[in-house]
mmJSON file of the N, C-alpha and C atoms, coordinates in Angstrom:
{"data_MODEL":{"atom_site":{
"group_PDB":["ATOM","ATOM","ATOM","ATOM","ATOM","ATOM","ATOM","ATOM","ATOM","ATOM","ATOM","ATOM","ATOM","ATOM","ATOM","ATOM","ATOM","ATOM","ATOM","ATOM","ATOM","ATOM","ATOM","ATOM","ATOM","ATOM","ATOM","ATOM","ATOM","ATOM","ATOM","ATOM","ATOM","ATOM","ATOM","ATOM","ATOM","ATOM","ATOM","ATOM","ATOM","ATOM","ATOM","ATOM","ATOM","ATOM","ATOM","ATOM","ATOM","ATOM","ATOM","ATOM","ATOM","ATOM","ATOM","ATOM","ATOM","ATOM","ATOM","ATOM","ATOM","ATOM","ATOM","ATOM","ATOM","ATOM","ATOM","ATOM","ATOM","ATOM","ATOM","ATOM","ATOM","ATOM","ATOM","ATOM","ATOM","ATOM","ATOM","ATOM","ATOM","ATOM","ATOM","ATOM","ATOM","ATOM","ATOM","ATOM","ATOM","ATOM","ATOM","ATOM","ATOM","ATOM","ATOM","ATOM","ATOM","ATOM","ATOM","ATOM","ATOM","ATOM","ATOM","ATOM","ATOM","ATOM","ATOM","ATOM","ATOM","ATOM","ATOM","ATOM","ATOM","ATOM","ATOM","ATOM","ATOM","ATOM","ATOM","ATOM","ATOM","ATOM","ATOM","ATOM","ATOM","ATOM","ATOM","ATOM","ATOM","ATOM","ATOM","ATOM","ATOM","ATOM","ATOM","ATOM","ATOM","ATOM","ATOM","ATOM","ATOM","ATOM","ATOM","ATOM","ATOM","ATOM","ATOM","ATOM","ATOM","ATOM"],
"id":[1,2,3,4,5,6,7,8,9,10,11,12,13,14,15,16,17,18,19,20,21,22,23,24,25,26,27,28,29,30,31,32,33,34,35,36,37,38,39,40,41,42,43,44,45,46,47,48,49,50,51,52,53,54,55,56,57,58,59,60,61,62,63,64,65,66,67,68,69,70,71,72,73,74,75,76,77,78,79,80,81,82,83,84,85,86,87,88,89,90,91,92,93,94,95,96,97,98,99,100,101,102,103,104,105,106,107,108,109,110,111,112,113,114,115,116,117,118,119,120,121,122,123,124,125,126,127,128,129,130,131,132,133,134,135,136,137,138,139,140,141,142,143,144,145,146,147,148,149,150],
"type_symbol":["N","C","C","N","C","C","N","C","C","N","C","C","N","C","C","N","C","C","N","C","C","N","C","C","N","C","C","N","C","C","N","C","C","N","C","C","N","C","C","N","C","C","N","C","C","N","C","C","N","C","C","N","C","C","N","C","C","N","C","C","N","C","C","N","C","C","N","C","C","N","C","C","N","C","C","N","C","C","N","C","C","N","C","C","N","C","C","N","C","C","N","C","C","N","C","C","N","C","C","N","C","C","N","C","C","N","C","C","N","C","C","N","C","C","N","C","C","N","C","C","N","C","C","N","C","C","N","C","C","N","C","C","N","C","C","N","C","C","N","C","C","N","C","C","N","C","C","N","C","C"],
"label_atom_id":["N","CA","C","N","CA","C","N","CA","C","N","CA","C","N","CA","C","N","CA","C","N","CA","C","N","CA","C","N","CA","C","N","CA","C","N","CA","C","N","CA","C","N","CA","C","N","CA","C","N","CA","C","N","CA","C","N","CA","C","N","CA","C","N","CA","C","N","CA","C","N","CA","C","N","CA","C","N","CA","C","N","CA","C","N","CA","C","N","CA","C","N","CA","C","N","CA","C","N","CA","C","N","CA","C","N","CA","C","N","CA","C","N","CA","C","N","CA","C","N","CA","C","N","CA","C","N","CA","C","N","CA","C","N","CA","C","N","CA","C","N","CA","C","N","CA","C","N","CA","C","N","CA","C","N","CA","C","N","CA","C","N","CA","C","N","CA","C","N","CA","C","N","CA","C"],
"label_alt_id":[null,null,null,null,null,null,null,null,null,null,null,null,null,null,null,null,null,null,null,null,null,null,null,null,null,null,null,null,null,null,null,null,null,null,null,null,null,null,null,null,null,null,null,null,null,null,null,null,null,null,null,null,null,null,null,null,null,null,null,null,null,null,null,null,null,null,null,null,null,null,null,null,null,null,null,null,null,null,null,null,null,null,null,null,null,null,null,null,null,null,null,null,null,null,null,null,null,null,null,null,null,null,null,null,null,null,null,null,null,null,null,null,null,null,null,null,null,null,null,null,null,null,null,null,null,null,null,null,null,null,null,null,null,null,null,null,null,null,null,null,null,null,null,null,null,null,null,null,null,null],
"label_comp_id":["MET","MET","MET","GLN","GLN","GLN","SER","SER","SER","SER","SER","SER","ASN","ASN","ASN","HIS","HIS","HIS","ASN","ASN","ASN","PHE","PHE","PHE","GLN","GLN","GLN","ALA","ALA","ALA","GLU","GLU","GLU","LEU","LEU","LEU","GLN","GLN","GLN","ARG","ARG","ARG","LEU","LEU","LEU","VAL","VAL","VAL","THR","THR","THR","THR","THR","THR","MET","MET","MET","ASN","ASN","ASN","GLU","GLU","GLU","HIS","HIS","HIS","GLN","GLN","GLN","ARG","ARG","ARG","GLN","GLN","GLN","GLY","GLY","GLY","LEU","LEU","LEU","LEU","LEU","LEU","VAL","VAL","VAL","VAL","VAL","VAL","ALA","ALA","ALA","ARG","ARG","ARG","ALA","ALA","ALA","ILE","ILE","ILE","ALA","ALA","ALA","ALA","ALA","ALA","ALA","ALA","ALA","ALA","ALA","ALA","GLU","GLU","GLU","SER","SER","SER","ALA","ALA","ALA","PRO","PRO","PRO","LYS","LYS","LYS","VAL","VAL","VAL","PRO","PRO","PRO","ALA","ALA","ALA","THR","THR","THR","PRO","PRO","PRO","ALA","ALA","ALA","ARG","ARG","ARG"],
"label_asym_id":["A","A","A","A","A","A","A","A","A","A","A","A","A","A","A","A","A","A","A","A","A","A","A","A","A","A","A","A","A","A","A","A","A","A","A","A","A","A","A","A","A","A","A","A","A","A","A","A","A","A","A","A","A","A","A","A","A","A","A","A","A","A","A","A","A","A","A","A","A","A","A","A","A","A","A","A","A","A","A","A","A","A","A","A","A","A","A","A","A","A","A","A","A","A","A","A","A","A","A","A","A","A","A","A","A","A","A","A","A","A","A","A","A","A","A","A","A","A","A","A","A","A","A","A","A","A","A","A","A","A","A","A","A","A","A","A","A","A","A","A","A","A","A","A","A","A","A","A","A","A"],
"label_entity_id":["1","1","1","1","1","1","1","1","1","1","1","1","1","1","1","1","1","1","1","1","1","1","1","1","1","1","1","1","1","1","1","1","1","1","1","1","1","1","1","1","1","1","1","1","1","1","1","1","1","1","1","1","1","1","1","1","1","1","1","1","1","1","1","1","1","1","1","1","1","1","1","1","1","1","1","1","1","1","1","1","1","1","1","1","1","1","1","1","1","1","1","1","1","1","1","1","1","1","1","1","1","1","1","1","1","1","1","1","1","1","1","1","1","1","1","1","1","1","1","1","1","1","1","1","1","1","1","1","1","1","1","1","1","1","1","1","1","1","1","1","1","1","1","1","1","1","1","1","1","1"],
"label_seq_id":[1,1,1,2,2,2,3,3,3,4,4,4,5,5,5,6,6,6,7,7,7,8,8,8,9,9,9,10,10,10,11,11,11,12,12,12,13,13,13,14,14,14,15,15,15,16,16,16,17,17,17,18,18,18,19,19,19,20,20,20,21,21,21,22,22,22,23,23,23,24,24,24,25,25,25,26,26,26,27,27,27,28,28,28,29,29,29,30,30,30,31,31,31,32,32,32,33,33,33,34,34,34,35,35,35,36,36,36,37,37,37,38,38,38,39,39,39,40,40,40,41,41,41,42,42,42,43,43,43,44,44,44,45,45,45,46,46,46,47,47,47,48,48,48,49,49,49,50,50,50],
"pdbx_PDB_ins_code":[null,null,null,null,null,null,null,null,null,null,null,null,null,null,null,null,null,null,null,null,null,null,null,null,null,null,null,null,null,null,null,null,null,null,null,null,null,null,null,null,null,null,null,null,null,null,null,null,null,null,null,null,null,null,null,null,null,null,null,null,null,null,null,null,null,null,null,null,null,null,null,null,null,null,null,null,null,null,null,null,null,null,null,null,null,null,null,null,null,null,null,null,null,null,null,null,null,null,null,null,null,null,null,null,null,null,null,null,null,null,null,null,null,null,null,null,null,null,null,null,null,null,null,null,null,null,null,null,null,null,null,null,null,null,null,null,null,null,null,null,null,null,null,null,null,null,null,null,null,null],
"Cartn_x":[-9.13,-9.507,-9.396,-9.81,-9.694,-8.489,-7.562,-6.088,-5.389,-5.789,-4.959,-5.736,-6.929,-7.548,-6.778,-6.57,-5.973,-4.541,-3.661,-2.544,-2.572,-3.681,-3.803,-3.856,-4.749,-5.073,-3.909,-3.045,-1.687,-0.904,-0.706,0.086,-0.389,-1.687,-2.217,-2.093,-2.132,-1.853,-0.532,0.562,2.034,2.264,1.557,1.795,1.34,0.156,-0.461,0.598,1.277,1.701,3.052,3.738,4.672,4.346,3.085,2.578,2.585,2.723,2.368,0.701,0.423,-0.998,-1.877,-1.353,-1.614,-1.914,-0.982,-1.18,-2.296,-2.42,-3.305,-4.707,-4.975,-6.401,-6.698,-5.877,-5.828,-6.248,-5.601,-5.789,-7.117,-7.616,-9.038,-9.9,-9.818,-10.787,-11.187,-9.895,-9.926,-10.467,-10.211,-10.779,-11.975,-12.563,-14.197,-14.967,-14.078,-14.642,-14.722,-13.598,-13.685,-14.628,-14.779,-15.789,-17.374,-17.614,-18.777,-19.061,-18.254,-18.451,-18.517,-17.71,-18.023,-19.389,-19.728,-21.213,-22.331,-22.166,-23.043,-22.852,-21.813,-21.847,-22.571,-23.327,-24.243,-23.195,-23.932,-23.178,-23.283,-22.274,-22.12,-21.463,-22.361,-21.917,-20.393,-19.416,-18.148,-18.155,-17.848,-17.438,-16.42,-15.942,-14.397,-13.775,-12.719,-11.768,-11.068,-10.913,-10.658,-9.336],
"Cartn_y":[-37.963,-36.57,-36.921,-38.214,-38.68,-38.793,-39.463,-39.314,-38.092,-37.237,-35.916,-35.278,-35.505,-34.753,-35.198,-36.812,-37.392,-36.657,-36.737,-35.977,-34.43,-33.961,-32.352,-32.416,-33.57,-33.599,-33.805,-34.936,-35.215,-34.02,-33.299,-32.218,-30.996,-30.726,-29.813,-30.324,-31.742,-32.181,-31.973,-32.166,-31.986,-30.502,-29.43,-28.112,-27.602,-28.29,-27.812,-28.191,-29.245,-29.629,-28.891,-28.26,-27.295,-26.057,-25.753,-24.38,-24.077,-22.85,-22.443,-22.436,-22.164,-22.095,-20.99,-19.803,-18.843,-18.826,-19.524,-19.748,-20.886,-21.754,-22.672,-22.324,-21.325,-20.894,-20.12,-19.197,-18.554,-19.488,-20.654,-21.86,-22.391,-22.369,-22.995,-22.579,-20.77,-19.925,-20.033,-19.979,-19.87,-21.373,-22.651,-23.864,-23.647,-23.003,-23.392,-22.396,-21.36,-20.39,-21.084,-21.672,-22.663,-23.751,-24.595,-25.527,-24.827,-23.673,-23.242,-22.886,-22.099,-21.827,-23.151,-24.093,-25.369,-26.074,-26.023,-26.336,-25.38,-24.201,-23.332,-23.286,-23.75,-23.404,-24.596,-24.106,-24.891,-26.064,-27.285,-28.392,-28.29,-28.369,-28.437,-29.499,-30.202,-31.59,-31.322,-32.368,-32.115,-32.834,-31.869,-32.152,-32.464,-33.513,-33.963,-32.654,-32.332,-31.551,-32.131,-31.452,-32.114,-30.993],
"Cartn_z":[-42.624,-41.559,-40.141,-39.77,-38.379,-37.82,-38.786,-38.057,-37.877,-38.901,-38.649,-37.438,-37.282,-36.234,-34.775,-34.951,-33.612,-33.505,-34.462,-34.704,-34.12,-34.333,-33.903,-32.282,-31.924,-30.545,-29.745,-30.223,-29.571,-29.524,-30.378,-30.567,-29.731,-29.592,-28.697,-27.104,-26.975,-25.521,-25.149,-26.22,-26.038,-25.621,-26.454,-26.096,-24.999,-24.432,-23.22,-21.772,-21.976,-20.91,-20.912,-21.904,-21.726,-21.348,-21.338,-20.935,-19.59,-18.912,-17.662,-17.387,-16.331,-15.932,-16.63,-16.741,-17.459,-18.694,-19.634,-20.816,-21.202,-20.174,-20.164,-19.979,-19.401,-19.2,-20.373,-21.182,-22.281,-23.394,-23.396,-24.461,-24.149,-23.146,-22.889,-23.41,-22.863,-23.531,-24.982,-25.766,-27.302,-27.613,-26.966,-27.456,-27.224,-26.193,-26.05,-27.263,-27.505,-28.436,-29.68,-30.194,-31.419,-31.374,-30.307,-30.439,-30.434,-29.696,-29.783,-31.142,-32.024,-33.254,-34.279,-34.048,-34.578,-34.462,-33.244,-32.989,-33.624,-33.64,-34.332,-35.903,-36.421,-37.905,-38.576,-39.842,-40.428,-41.183,-40.912,-41.64,-42.974,-43.627,-45.133,-45.683,-46.486,-47.081,-47.816,-47.287,-48.066,-49.382,-50.523,-51.672,-52.077,-52.815,-53.097,-54.04,-53.236,-54.178,-55.242,-56.292,-57.449,-58.358],
"occupancy":[1.0,1.0,1.0,1.0,1.0,1.0,1.0,1.0,1.0,1.0,1.0,1.0,1.0,1.0,1.0,1.0,1.0,1.0,1.0,1.0,1.0,1.0,1.0,1.0,1.0,1.0,1.0,1.0,1.0,1.0,1.0,1.0,1.0,1.0,1.0,1.0,1.0,1.0,1.0,1.0,1.0,1.0,1.0,1.0,1.0,1.0,1.0,1.0,1.0,1.0,1.0,1.0,1.0,1.0,1.0,1.0,1.0,1.0,1.0,1.0,1.0,1.0,1.0,1.0,1.0,1.0,1.0,1.0,1.0,1.0,1.0,1.0,1.0,1.0,1.0,1.0,1.0,1.0,1.0,1.0,1.0,1.0,1.0,1.0,1.0,1.0,1.0,1.0,1.0,1.0,1.0,1.0,1.0,1.0,1.0,1.0,1.0,1.0,1.0,1.0,1.0,1.0,1.0,1.0,1.0,1.0,1.0,1.0,1.0,1.0,1.0,1.0,1.0,1.0,1.0,1.0,1.0,1.0,1.0,1.0,1.0,1.0,1.0,1.0,1.0,1.0,1.0,1.0,1.0,1.0,1.0,1.0,1.0,1.0,1.0,1.0,1.0,1.0,1.0,1.0,1.0,1.0,1.0,1.0,1.0,1.0,1.0,1.0,1.0,1.0],
"B_iso_or_equiv":[0.0,0.0,0.0,0.0,0.0,0.0,0.0,0.0,0.0,0.0,0.0,0.0,0.0,0.0,0.0,0.0,0.0,0.0,0.0,0.0,0.0,0.0,0.0,0.0,0.0,0.0,0.0,0.0,0.0,0.0,0.0,0.0,0.0,0.0,0.0,0.0,0.0,0.0,0.0,0.0,0.0,0.0,0.0,0.0,0.0,0.0,0.0,0.0,0.0,0.0,0.0,0.0,0.0,0.0,0.0,0.0,0.0,0.0,0.0,0.0,0.0,0.0,0.0,0.0,0.0,0.0,0.0,0.0,0.0,0.0,0.0,0.0,0.0,0.0,0.0,0.0,0.0,0.0,0.0,0.0,0.0,0.0,0.0,0.0,0.0,0.0,0.0,0.0,0.0,0.0,0.0,0.0,0.0,0.0,0.0,0.0,0.0,0.0,0.0,0.0,0.0,0.0,0.0,0.0,0.0,0.0,0.0,0.0,0.0,0.0,0.0,0.0,0.0,0.0,0.0,0.0,0.0,0.0,0.0,0.0,0.0,0.0,0.0,0.0,0.0,0.0,0.0,0.0,0.0,0.0,0.0,0.0,0.0,0.0,0.0,0.0,0.0,0.0,0.0,0.0,0.0,0.0,0.0,0.0,0.0,0.0,0.0,0.0,0.0,0.0],
"pdbx_formal_charge":[null,null,null,null,null,null,null,null,null,null,null,null,null,null,null,null,null,null,null,null,null,null,null,null,null,null,null,null,null,null,null,null,null,null,null,null,null,null,null,null,null,null,null,null,null,null,null,null,null,null,null,null,null,null,null,null,null,null,null,null,null,null,null,null,null,null,null,null,null,null,null,null,null,null,null,null,null,null,null,null,null,null,null,null,null,null,null,null,null,null,null,null,null,null,null,null,null,null,null,null,null,null,null,null,null,null,null,null,null,null,null,null,null,null,null,null,null,null,null,null,null,null,null,null,null,null,null,null,null,null,null,null,null,null,null,null,null,null,null,null,null,null,null,null,null,null,null,null,null,null],
"auth_seq_id":[1,1,1,2,2,2,3,3,3,4,4,4,5,5,5,6,6,6,7,7,7,8,8,8,9,9,9,10,10,10,11,11,11,12,12,12,13,13,13,14,14,14,15,15,15,16,16,16,17,17,17,18,18,18,19,19,19,20,20,20,21,21,21,22,22,22,23,23,23,24,24,24,25,25,25,26,26,26,27,27,27,28,28,28,29,29,29,30,30,30,31,31,31,32,32,32,33,33,33,34,34,34,35,35,35,36,36,36,37,37,37,38,38,38,39,39,39,40,40,40,41,41,41,42,42,42,43,43,43,44,44,44,45,45,45,46,46,46,47,47,47,48,48,48,49,49,49,50,50,50],
"auth_comp_id":["MET","MET","MET","GLN","GLN","GLN","SER","SER","SER","SER","SER","SER","ASN","ASN","ASN","HIS","HIS","HIS","ASN","ASN","ASN","PHE","PHE","PHE","GLN","GLN","GLN","ALA","ALA","ALA","GLU","GLU","GLU","LEU","LEU","LEU","GLN","GLN","GLN","ARG","ARG","ARG","LEU","LEU","LEU","VAL","VAL","VAL","THR","THR","THR","THR","THR","THR","MET","MET","MET","ASN","ASN","ASN","GLU","GLU","GLU","HIS","HIS","HIS","GLN","GLN","GLN","ARG","ARG","ARG","GLN","GLN","GLN","GLY","GLY","GLY","LEU","LEU","LEU","LEU","LEU","LEU","VAL","VAL","VAL","VAL","VAL","VAL","ALA","ALA","ALA","ARG","ARG","ARG","ALA","ALA","ALA","ILE","ILE","ILE","ALA","ALA","ALA","ALA","ALA","ALA","ALA","ALA","ALA","ALA","ALA","ALA","GLU","GLU","GLU","SER","SER","SER","ALA","ALA","ALA","PRO","PRO","PRO","LYS","LYS","LYS","VAL","VAL","VAL","PRO","PRO","PRO","ALA","ALA","ALA","THR","THR","THR","PRO","PRO","PRO","ALA","ALA","ALA","ARG","ARG","ARG"],
"auth_asym_id":["A","A","A","A","A","A","A","A","A","A","A","A","A","A","A","A","A","A","A","A","A","A","A","A","A","A","A","A","A","A","A","A","A","A","A","A","A","A","A","A","A","A","A","A","A","A","A","A","A","A","A","A","A","A","A","A","A","A","A","A","A","A","A","A","A","A","A","A","A","A","A","A","A","A","A","A","A","A","A","A","A","A","A","A","A","A","A","A","A","A","A","A","A","A","A","A","A","A","A","A","A","A","A","A","A","A","A","A","A","A","A","A","A","A","A","A","A","A","A","A","A","A","A","A","A","A","A","A","A","A","A","A","A","A","A","A","A","A","A","A","A","A","A","A","A","A","A","A","A","A"],
"auth_atom_id":["N","CA","C","N","CA","C","N","CA","C","N","CA","C","N","CA","C","N","CA","C","N","CA","C","N","CA","C","N","CA","C","N","CA","C","N","CA","C","N","CA","C","N","CA","C","N","CA","C","N","CA","C","N","CA","C","N","CA","C","N","CA","C","N","CA","C","N","CA","C","N","CA","C","N","CA","C","N","CA","C","N","CA","C","N","CA","C","N","CA","C","N","CA","C","N","CA","C","N","CA","C","N","CA","C","N","CA","C","N","CA","C","N","CA","C","N","CA","C","N","CA","C","N","CA","C","N","CA","C","N","CA","C","N","CA","C","N","CA","C","N","CA","C","N","CA","C","N","CA","C","N","CA","C","N","CA","C","N","CA","C","N","CA","C","N","CA","C","N","CA","C","N","CA","C"],
"pdbx_PDB_model_num":[1,1,1,1,1,1,1,1,1,1,1,1,1,1,1,1,1,1,1,1,1,1,1,1,1,1,1,1,1,1,1,1,1,1,1,1,1,1,1,1,1,1,1,1,1,1,1,1,1,1,1,1,1,1,1,1,1,1,1,1,1,1,1,1,1,1,1,1,1,1,1,1,1,1,1,1,1,1,1,1,1,1,1,1,1,1,1,1,1,1,1,1,1,1,1,1,1,1,1,1,1,1,1,1,1,1,1,1,1,1,1,1,1,1,1,1,1,1,1,1,1,1,1,1,1,1,1,1,1,1,1,1,1,1,1,1,1,1,1,1,1,1,1,1,1,1,1,1,1,1]
}}}
């Protein structure tokens, strides 16, 4: 999970560098909303998928 998250971060960073300022501001708003939702989401213990 951690490695895939790092890959996601790297891809996001690459996308951001190719964006213009307007797109970047929009992405920041979305990212903050996602982060806030993740923080307020109930922590459910992960069960191994079979």
